[in-house]
Structures are given as C-alpha cells and as structure tokens.
C-alpha positions, -999 to +999 in steps of 0.1 A: +312+367+187+335+336+198+331+301+186+323+294+224+294+316+224+279+303+193+279+267+204+245+254+216+239+246+252+249+211+259+235+188+286+257+189+316+274+157+328+260+164+364+223+158+374+201+183+355+193+203+385+229+207+397+230+243+386+214+272+404+185+289+386+165+320+395+144+301+422+172+283+437+192+315+441+166+333+458+156+303+480+193+300+490+197+336+496+166+338+518+176+309+539+209+325+545+192+360+552+216+374+525+206+405+504+230+416+479+248+447+487+262+474+463+289+481+490+304+445+481+294+448+445+274+417+446+251+408+418+243+370+417+240+353+384+208+333+382+210+319+348+225+284+343+229+289+305+250+319+311+275+303+337+279+273+311+286+298+284+313+316+306+329+282+312+327+274+275+343+308+268+369+303+292+378+271+276+381+252+309+397+217+305+393+187+325+427+190+338+425+227+350+427+240+384+404+271+383+406+298+409+374+317+412+372+351+431+338+362+447+318+328+441+288+343+459+261+316+463+280+293+439+261+297+404+295+298+386+313+276+410+291+246+402+294+252+364+332+252+368+332+220+388+314+202+361+341+210+336+375+214+356+395+191+377+396+213+409+380+248+418+395+269+446+371+298+455+381+329+473+352+347+492+354+375+515+318+376+528+315+356+562+280+341+555+285+332+517+320+315+527+304+295+553+275+281+532+292+275+500+309+241+509+274+228+520+259+240+485+287+221+467+281+190+487+244+192+483+242+198+446+274+182+434+285+156+461+308+138+435+328+169+432+331+180+468+366+168+472+377+186+443+365+220+458+384+242+483+374+275+499+396+303+510+378+329+533+397+360+526+399+392+507+414+382+473+438+413+477+453+396+505+456+360+494+493+351+487+488+313+484+461+288+475+455+252+486+462+225+462+480+224+430+489+257+415+460+273+395+460+270+357+430+294+351+410+322+367+374+324+360+353+349+379+325+373+381+343+401+398+328+428+418+325+458+397+342+481+424+374+461+426+376+444+395+409+457+380+430+455+411+419+421+420+427+408+385+461+424+385+468+412+419+458+376+409+479+376+377+510+390+395+509+365+425+499+334+407+521+331+376+509+297+370+476+311+358+477+305+320+441+318+311+417+342+326+381+351+317+365+375+339+331+391+339+333+429+345+313+461+339+312+467+302+331+499+306+359+482+325+360+455+299+365+481+273+393+496+292+410+464+298+409+452+261+416+487+246+446+492+221+469+521+219+453+551+202+418+542+217+402+569+238+396+545+268+431+531+267+448+538+299+464+523+331+443+490+332+449+484+295+486+488+297+490+467+331+470+440+319+490+438+287+521+434+309+509+400+319+487+388+291+472+391+256+438+408+262+406+408+242+368+413+247+351+379+248+315+387+247+287+408+265+263+398+293+229+409+296+215+425+329+188+401+331+208+372+341+217+388+375+199+394+407+195+421+414+198+434+379+226+458+379+224+493+363+252+487+339+260+463+311+286+437+317+313+421+295+336+393+293+375+397+291+399+371+280+435+372+292+461+346+279+494+350+297+523+358+277+546+327+270+576+353+272+575+381+294+582+416+281+618+420+271+631+448+294+658+454+319+633+475+340+613+459+366+575+457+368+574+483+394+596+506+373+574+502+341+543+506+362+557+539+377+562+554+341+524+542+332+510+557+363+528+591+356+519+592+319+481+588+325+479+609+358+480+637+332+469+620+302+461+653+281+495+665+285+526+655+263+547+630+279+575+655+282+553+673+305+535+644+322+567+624+330+587+657+343+580+646+380+590+610+373+622+620+355+631+649+378+626+676+350+609+681+317+645+679+301+652+645+320+618+633+307+626+644+272+661+626+273+645+595+284+618+595+256+643+604+230+666+575+242+636+552+241+626+563+207+595+579+217+584+613+207+584+638+236+551+653+221+532+620+222+508+612+248+505+580+269+473+567+252+496+561+220+522+538+237+525+502+237+534+484+271+571+478+253+575+515+248+567+522+283+592+496+294+617+512+271+612+547+286+617+531+323+649+517+310+662+552+304+650+569+336+676+596+345+696+592+375+686+617+402+709+648+402+733+652+433+730+685+449+759+707+446+785+708+473 
C-alpha cells in the first residue's frame, strides 16, 4: 500500500459539502434524467473519501494542470479542483457535458475559472484549452480504458504523471512485467511511454451502480528519457502486435508475417540478441525496439 493510501483523510480546503456524496450523486442524476449505461462504461463514484484518496495517490500539486477523461457527474473533478491549479475535463456524453460546468459553479464557485470542459470523444481530442497538461487523472470507462490511456499519453507529451482507475484485470495487465502470464500488448505499450505500477485497489461499493468487477489504480510516470532506438514507435508497436497476436508461438513463428518469413524473423531476432525460441511475454520494451531495428528489407521479386 502506498504512503498516499495510508494517510488519513484530511479536511478539504473547500466547503465541507463541496464534494459529491451518494445522495448528491443520485439527486443530480435524477435531475438530469441520467441513468448510468453499460454501453458507455459509466459507473459514478459516490464516495468523497475515495476521490480524495485518488487525488492524494496521484500526488496532484497546486501548480498542476490536470486533464480528466470521463468526468461524469463531477465527483473526481471537484476533488481535483481542490488540489490542482487547473482541470480540463473531456466528456463525450451530451447531457453530462452540458451539466458539469454548472455543477462546478454551484459547488466550487471560487474554482470555476480554473475549469474547462471539452465536449468530445477523448480518442478524437488533439488539443486542449489553456496551458499544456502536466497530469492525467481519470476513472476510465472499462470498455475503452487502454486505447484512451495510450492515446492521451501519445498526444500530450507534457503529461508527466498519470493515475487511472480501471478494471482490476486491466490494471494487472498494464502493470505486468515480462514473464507474468498477463503481460501483453498493453503492458509493453504503456512501458514505451512510462514506468508503470499498481497503486492500489478500489472497492465496488464506492460506485453507482456497483460494477460486477473490482477496480484498481495504475500509476504511470513518464520516462525522462525515451527508449533509445532508431526505430519509430509505429515500427516497435508493429512488432509487439505481431508477437502477441500468436502469443503461444515462438517469436520465430509469430514474427514470420512481420518479417516476411520465418527465416527473416530468426535473422532479426538473432541480430537483436533475442532467442528465436523465446515468446513475446518474456521480452522488455527495449528488446522489442531492438527487434524492430533489424526488420529485414522486403525481398525484391526476381526479374
């Protein structure tokens, strides 16, 4: 358990009722005619202690510009505004996006000018208003958690620290190390951008409606130095995708399509210092990058 999780809950600097509790969340949802939907992966956090714990674990600082994806009714948004300089929330739902600024103004009026809303699908967002974000903190919808996370890290390199709440199984995959049975594509791609670790567990009772799965916190601290490689991110990720598309096969076989032949795959692996008999789940992101650097040139058809 992290130090942040062990700290007792401290009084918030805002008014005692600024954050949303179970009654406020349900009242707000009823007023908006909102019912959480599985299609959008919506599970609203109804516990103020939980959102403050998330903010503490994320180590949000007074000078941070935090981007939040999927703010919903604003439970975490309000807690972030207590701690950060600015918060930019990205919300796809029409009703929720329209209501959130009013919720901020009503419950935390002193911070309303420090809040901005982007009404869009996070996968389509290419720029954000105001200063570049320094942190990403979000309760990500289970069904799109990994692509949203990777997209935000890729498009906004100013994000230094990330803390996301995701399905526990997804958290395990993101934070898995080579050799772990759940180590796979999300693990490697997240490691391309950041150092990743599990940062705690979240119970089901803090959500409305309560999900059928457990949730976990994942911390990602961006690498101060990118992976040293002459290969591009796209080239490295192509190797990763190929290796795990047939994860039970040896890399010599799994990368045959990528390399043009099994012999070509073996040559690339040997040149990269990787055993052709190894499997993708045993490799670090640096080793995948080394393989990408040695991709065989395509054979020219005989004249």
